[in-house]
C-alpha positions in Angstrom: -81.2 21.3 -14.3 -79.6 23.4 -17.1 -76.4 22.9 -19.2 -74.0 25.1 -17.0 -75.0 22.9 -13.9 -74.2 19.8 -15.8 -70.8 21.0 -16.9 -69.6 22.1 -13.6 -70.8 18.8 -11.9 -69.1 15.4 -13.0 -71.4 12.7 -11.6 -69.0 10.1 -13.2 -66.1 11.1 -11.0 -65.5 8.8 -8.2 -64.8 12.1 -6.0 -68.1 13.6 -6.6 -69.7 13.9 -3.2 -73.0 12.4 -4.4 -71.5 8.9 -4.3 -71.1 9.5 -0.6 -74.8 10.1 -0.4 -75.4 6.8 -2.1 -73.3 5.1 0.6 -75.4 7.0 3.3 -78.5 5.9 1.5 -77.3 2.2 1.3 -77.0 2.0 4.9 -80.3 3.8 5.5 -82.1 1.3 3.3 -80.1 -1.5 5.1 -81.8 -0.5 8.4 -85.1 0.5 7.0 -85.8 -2.8 5.1 -84.1 -4.9 7.9 -86.2 -3.5 10.9 -89.1 -2.2 8.9 -89.8 -4.6 6.0 -88.2 -7.8 6.6 -88.3 -7.5 10.3 -92.0 -8.0 10.3 -91.7 -11.7 9.8 -89.5 -11.8 12.8 -91.9 -9.7 14.9 -94.9 -11.9 14.1 -93.1 -15.1 15.1 -91.6 -13.6 18.3 -94.8 -12.2 19.5 -96.9 -15.1 18.7 -94.3 -17.1 20.7 -94.2 -14.9 23.6 -97.9 -14.1 23.9 -99.6 -16.8 22.0 -101.7 -14.3 20.0 -103.3 -15.4 16.8 -101.3 -14.9 13.8 -103.9 -12.8 12.1 -104.0 -10.5 15.0 -100.4 -9.9 14.7 -100.3 -9.9 10.9 -103.0 -7.3 11.1 -100.6 -5.1 12.7 -98.3 -5.5 9.8 -101.1 -4.5 7.2 -101.7 -1.5 9.3 -98.1 -0.7 9.3 -98.0 -0.8 5.5 -101.3 1.1 4.9 -100.3 4.0 7.5 -96.8 4.0 6.0 -98.3 4.5 2.6 -100.2 7.7 3.8 -97.0 9.1 5.1 -94.9 8.4 2.2 -97.2 10.6 0.0 -95.7 13.6 1.7 -92.0 12.7 1.8 -91.4 15.3 -1.1 -92.9 18.2 0.7 -90.9 17.1 4.0 -87.8 17.2 2.3 -88.6 20.5 0.6 -89.4 22.0 4.0 -86.6 20.8 6.2 -84.0 19.2 3.9 -82.8 15.7 3.3 -80.5 15.5 6.4 -83.5 16.4 8.9 -85.7 14.0 7.2 -83.3 11.1 7.4 -82.5 12.0 11.0 -86.0 12.0 11.9 -86.6 8.6 10.1 -83.7 7.0 12.0 -85.0 8.0 15.4 -88.5 7.0 14.8 -87.4 3.6 13.4 -85.2 3.3 16.7 -88.1 4.4 18.9 -90.6 1.8 17.1 -87.9 -1.0 17.5 -87.8 -0.5 21.2 -91.5 -0.1 21.6 -92.1 -3.3 19.6 -89.7 -5.2 21.9 -91.9 -3.9 25.0 -95.3 -4.9 23.7 -97.5 -6.9 26.1 -101.0 -6.0 24.7 -102.4 -5.9 21.3 -103.2 -2.3 21.1 -99.6 -1.6 21.9 -98.5 -3.4 18.8 -100.6 -1.2 16.6 -99.3 1.8 18.2 -95.8 0.7 17.8 -96.3 -0.1 14.1 -97.6 3.5 13.8 -94.4 4.8 15.0 -92.7 2.3 12.8 -94.7 3.7 9.8 -93.1 7.1 10.6 -89.7 5.4 10.4 -90.3 3.6 7.3 -91.4 6.6 5.5 -88.2 8.2 6.7 -85.8 5.2 5.6 -87.3 3.6 2.6 -87.9 4.0 -1.0 -89.6 7.5 -1.1 -86.9 9.3 1.1 -84.0 7.5 -0.8 -85.1 8.3 -4.3 -86.0 12.0 -3.4 -82.6 12.3 -1.6 -80.6 11.1 -4.5 -82.6 12.9 -6.9 -81.1 16.0 -5.3 -77.6 15.0 -6.1 -78.0 13.3 -9.4 -79.4 13.8 -12.9 -77.5 11.8 -15.4 -76.5 9.0 -13.2 -79.6 8.9 -11.2 -80.5 5.5 -12.2 -77.1 4.0 -11.2 -77.3 5.8 -7.7 -80.7 4.6 -6.9 -79.9 0.9 -8.0 -76.9 0.8 -6.1 -78.2 2.6 -2.9 -81.2 0.2 -2.9 -78.8 -2.7 -2.7 -79.1 -1.9 0.9 -82.6 -3.1 1.0 -81.5 -6.6 -0.1 -78.6 -6.4 2.5 -81.2 -5.7 5.1 -82.9 -8.9 4.4 -79.6 -11.0 3.8 -77.7 -9.9 6.8 -80.0 -7.8 9.0 -82.6 -10.5 9.8 -80.2 -13.2 10.6 -78.3 -10.8 13.1 -81.5 -9.7 14.5 -82.4 -13.5 15.3 -79.2 -14.0 16.7 -79.4 -11.1 19.0 -82.9 -12.4 20.1 -81.1 -15.7 21.1 -78.6 -13.7 23.1 -80.5 -11.0 24.7 -84.1 -12.0 24.4 -86.7 -10.2 22.1 -87.0 -7.0 24.2 -83.1 -6.8 24.6 -82.4 -7.5 21.1 -84.7 -4.8 19.8 -82.9 -2.3 22.3 -79.6 -3.3 20.9 -80.7 -3.0 17.4 -82.0 0.5 18.0 -79.0 1.6 19.9 -76.6 0.3 17.1 -78.5 2.0 14.4 -78.6 5.3 16.0 -74.8 5.3 17.0 -73.7 4.3 13.6 -76.3 6.6 11.6 -76.7 9.7 13.2 -72.9 10.6 13.0 -72.8 9.3 9.3 -75.9 11.4 8.3 -74.7 14.6 10.3 -71.2 14.3 8.5 -72.0 13.4 5.0 -75.5 14.7 4.4 -75.2 18.5 3.5 -76.6 20.8 1.2 -77.5 19.4 -2.3 -75.1 20.8 -4.9 -77.3 21.3 -7.8 -78.5 24.9 -7.6 -80.4 26.3 -10.4 -79.7 29.4 -12.4 -82.3 32.3 -12.0 -84.3 31.2 -15.0 -84.7 27.7 -13.6 -85.5 29.0 -10.1 -88.1 31.2 -11.6 -89.6 28.3 -13.6 -89.7 26.2 -10.5 -91.4 29.0 -8.7 -94.0 28.7 -11.3 -94.5 25.1 -10.9 -97.7 23.6 -9.7 -98.3 22.8 -5.9 -97.9 19.1 -4.9 -101.7 19.0 -4.5 -102.0 20.1 -8.1 -99.3 17.7 -9.3 -101.0 14.6 -7.6 -104.4 15.8 -8.9 -103.1 15.9 -12.5 -101.1 12.6 -12.2 -104.3 10.6 -11.3 -105.8 11.9 -14.6 -102.8 11.1 -16.8 -102.7 8.1 -18.8 -98.9 7.8 -18.8 -98.5 8.0 -15.1 -101.5 5.8 -14.3 -100.0 3.1 -16.6 -96.7 3.2 -14.7 -98.4 3.2 -11.3 -101.1 0.6 -12.0 -98.5 -1.7 -13.7 -96.0 -1.7 -10.9 -98.8 -1.9 -8.2 -100.1 -5.1 -9.9 -96.5 -6.6 -10.0 -95.6 -5.8 -6.7 -98.8 -7.3 -5.4 -97.8 -10.5 -6.9 -94.2 -10.1 -6.0 -94.6 -9.5 -2.3 -97.4 -12.0 -1.8 -95.4 -14.8 -3.7 -92.1 -14.1 -1.7 -93.9 -14.2 1.6 -95.5 -17.7 0.8 -92.6 -19.1 -0.9 -91.0 -21.0 1.9 -94.6 -22.4 2.8 -95.0 -23.7 -0.9 -91.4 -24.9 -1.3 -91.2 -26.7 2.1 -93.5 -29.5 1.0 -91.8 -29.9 -2.3 -88.1 -29.7 -1.7 -87.8 -29.5 2.1 -87.0 -26.8 4.6 -83.3 -26.6 3.9 -83.5 -26.4 0.3 -86.5 -23.7 0.5 -84.4 -21.6 2.7 -81.5 -22.0 0.2 -83.7 -21.0 -2.8 -85.0 -17.8 -1.0 -81.5 -16.8 -0.2 -80.6 -17.4 -3.8 -83.5 -15.4 -5.1 -82.5 -12.5 -2.6 -78.8 -12.7 -3.8 -79.9 -12.6 -7.6 -82.0 -9.5 -6.8 -78.5 -7.8 -5.8 -76.9 -9.2 -9.0 -79.7 -7.9 -11.1 -79.7 -4.5 -9.5 -76.0 -4.1 -10.0 -75.9 -5.1 -13.5 -78.7 -3.2 -14.5 -77.2 -0.1 -12.8 -74.6 0.2 -15.6 -76.9 0.2 -18.4 -80.4 1.1 -17.0 -80.2 5.0 -17.8 -79.7 4.1 -21.4 -82.5 1.6 -21.9 -86.0 1.8 -22.9 -87.3 1.6 -19.4 -90.7 0.7 -20.0 -89.7 -2.3 -22.3 -87.2 -3.4 -19.8 -90.0 -3.4 -17.2 -92.2 -5.4 -19.4 -89.5 -7.8 -19.9 -88.9 -8.2 -16.1 -92.6 -8.9 -15.6 -92.8 -11.6 -18.2 -89.5 -13.2 -16.7 -91.1 -13.4 -13.3 -94.3 -15.0 -15.0 -92.3 -17.5 -16.6 -90.5 -18.4 -13.4 -93.8 -18.7 -11.6 -95.0 -21.1 -14.3 -92.2 -23.4 -14.0 -92.3 -23.3 -10.1 -96.0 -24.2 -10.3 -95.7 -27.1 -12.8 -92.0 -28.6 -12.2 -91.1 -30.8 -9.3 -87.3 -31.1 -10.3 -85.3 -29.4 -7.5 -82.6 -27.8 -9.6 -85.5 -26.3 -11.9 -87.3 -25.0 -9.0 -84.1 -23.3 -7.4 -83.1 -22.0 -11.0 -86.6 -20.7 -11.3 -86.4 -18.8 -8.0 -83.1 -17.3 -9.2 -84.7 -16.2 -12.4 -87.6 -14.4 -10.5 -85.2 -12.9 -8.0 -83.1 -11.4 -10.9 -85.7 -8.7 -11.5 -87.0 -8.2 -8.0 -84.6 -5.5 -7.0 -85.2 -3.6 -10.2 -88.9 -3.4 -9.9 -88.6 -0.8 -7.1 -86.0 1.3 -9.1 -87.7 1.4 -12.4 -90.8 3.5 -11.6 -88.4 6.5 -10.4 -86.4 6.3 -13.7 -89.5 6.3 -16.0 -91.0 9.4 -14.1 -87.5 11.1 -14.4 -87.4 10.5 -18.1 -91.0 11.1 -19.0 -92.3 13.8 -16.8 -91.7 17.3 -15.8 -88.5 17.2 -13.5 -90.2 19.8 -10.9 -92.9 17.1 -10.2 -90.3 14.1 -9.7 -90.2 14.0 -5.9 -94.2 14.4 -5.7 -94.7 11.7 -8.3 -92.3 9.2 -6.9 -93.9 9.7 -3.3 -97.3 9.1 -4.9 -96.2 5.9 -6.8 -94.6 4.6 -3.8 -97.7 5.1 -1.6 -99.9 3.5 -4.4 -97.7 0.5 -4.5 -97.4 0.1 -0.9 -101.1 0.3 -0.2 -101.7 -2.4 -2.9 -98.9 -4.9 -2.0 -99.9 -4.8 1.6 -103.0 -7.1 0.7 -100.8 -9.4 -1.4 -100.0 -11.9 1.2 -103.3 -12.0 2.7 -105.1 -12.5 -0.6 -102.7 -15.2 -1.6 -103.4 -16.7 1.6 -107.0 -16.8 1.4 -106.8 -18.1 -2.1 -104.7 -20.9 -1.1 -107.0 -21.8 1.9 -109.9 -21.7 -0.5 -108.5 -23.9 -3.2 -106.3 -26.3 -1.1 -103.0 -25.5 -3.0 -100.8 -22.5 -4.2 -101.5 -23.3 -7.7 -104.6 -20.9 -8.1 -103.1 -17.9 -6.3 -99.6 -18.4 -8.2 -101.5 -18.5 -11.5 -103.3 -15.3 -10.4 -100.1 -13.8 -9.9 -98.9 -15.0 -13.4 -102.0 -13.1 -14.8 -101.2 -9.9 -12.9 -97.5 -10.0 -14.3 -98.7 -10.5 -17.8 -101.5 -7.8 -17.6 -98.8 -5.4 -16.1 -96.4 -6.3 -18.9 -99.1 -4.9 -21.4 -100.2 -2.0 -19.3 -96.5 -0.6 -18.8 -96.3 0.0 -22.6 -99.1 2.6 -22.6 -97.2 5.9 -22.5 -100.1 8.4 -22.7 -99.8 11.4 -24.9 -98.5 14.4 -23.0 -95.9 15.1 -20.2 -97.2 15.7 -16.6 -96.6 19.2 -15.3 
C-alpha cells in the first residue's frame, strides 16, 4: 500500500465499505465456529447417544477434522488470489452446509470421517485464515480493529450457536436439526456475501504492482518463513499457547464439575467466553498502537496465573474469577499473530504467512485435548496436565520476545 492509496481511503469513516466486510466476516465466523469448532462437542455427544460408538472413535474424527483442515488452510491465500474472496467465502458456506447435512445422516463410522473431511473444507473457508486474508484486502491501518471485531463472531458462535443447535435437536432430532442449520446458514449468508463482498478497493499504483509481481511465490515464502527466527518465534509461541488453551477449555467443565458443581461450572465457562468478547473489543481500540509481542507475552502470563489459581484454590468466587481472567485474553490470541505478521514482515507475504501460522496452530492444538486427557488419566488428577499448560504458557511468553534480525520477504 502506498501513500496515495491511504489518502484516498478513510478507514476510520463509518461509511467506509470495509466495515460492511467486517460485519459479513462476523457472520461467517459465527457459523464457522458454531458448526465447525464448537459444534464438534455436540456431534460427539449426539453420535455417542444415537449409535453407542466409543467416544475415542468419534473424537478421533474431530482430530482428523482439525488436521485435514490445517492442510487446507495453508492454501487459503492462493485460493483468494485465484478466485477472489467472494467465491472463497461462498465455497466455504456451501461446504459447511453440506458437511452439516452429512454429519446428521451418519450411520457408520467411516461416514463420520468422510463428513469431517467435507467439514474441513467448510472450516477452511469460514475460519481464521479466510477472515484475516479477506479483511487484509480492505484494511491496512485499522486491520487490527477490523479483525478483532469480526472474530467476535467466533465467540458468538459458541455463546448462541451451540445452544440454538441443541434446542433444534430437541425439536427436530439430530438429522433434522443439522438440515435446518444448513438451510438457515445458506439462506442468510449467500445473499449477504453476494451483495456486500465485491472487489477490494486497495488497488496499487504501477510501481507497487511491479514490486508485487517480483514478489517470491507462496512456496518460496513458506520455505523462507520456516527458516526465519522472527517468524518461528511467533508461530511456535502461539502454537504452544493454543495447545494449552484449547486443551484446558475442553476439559474445564470436567475439572470444575467435581469442585463447584455442574451449574457453576457451566456459568464459569459462559463467563470465560463472555470475557473473551470483552477483551477482544477493548483491545481492538488500542491493539494497533501496542507493542504486540509484549502484549502477547503479558496475555500468556495472565493465563498462566489464572491456571495456577484454578489448580490451587477451592474458593468458588476465586475459581470463577480466574476463569474470567483466563478468558480475557482467549479471543486476542487468535488475533495477535496476524497483527505481528502485518507489522514485522513484508506485506506481500501477509496472506501466505497468516495461512501458514493458522495451519501450524491448528495442527498443534488438535492434540491438546487428547494429551491433557491422557495425562489426567495417568496421574489421576488435572494438576499435572494443568501445570504442564502453565509451563507452555510461560515458555511461550519468553519465546514470543525473540524477534529475529531481518524482515521476511
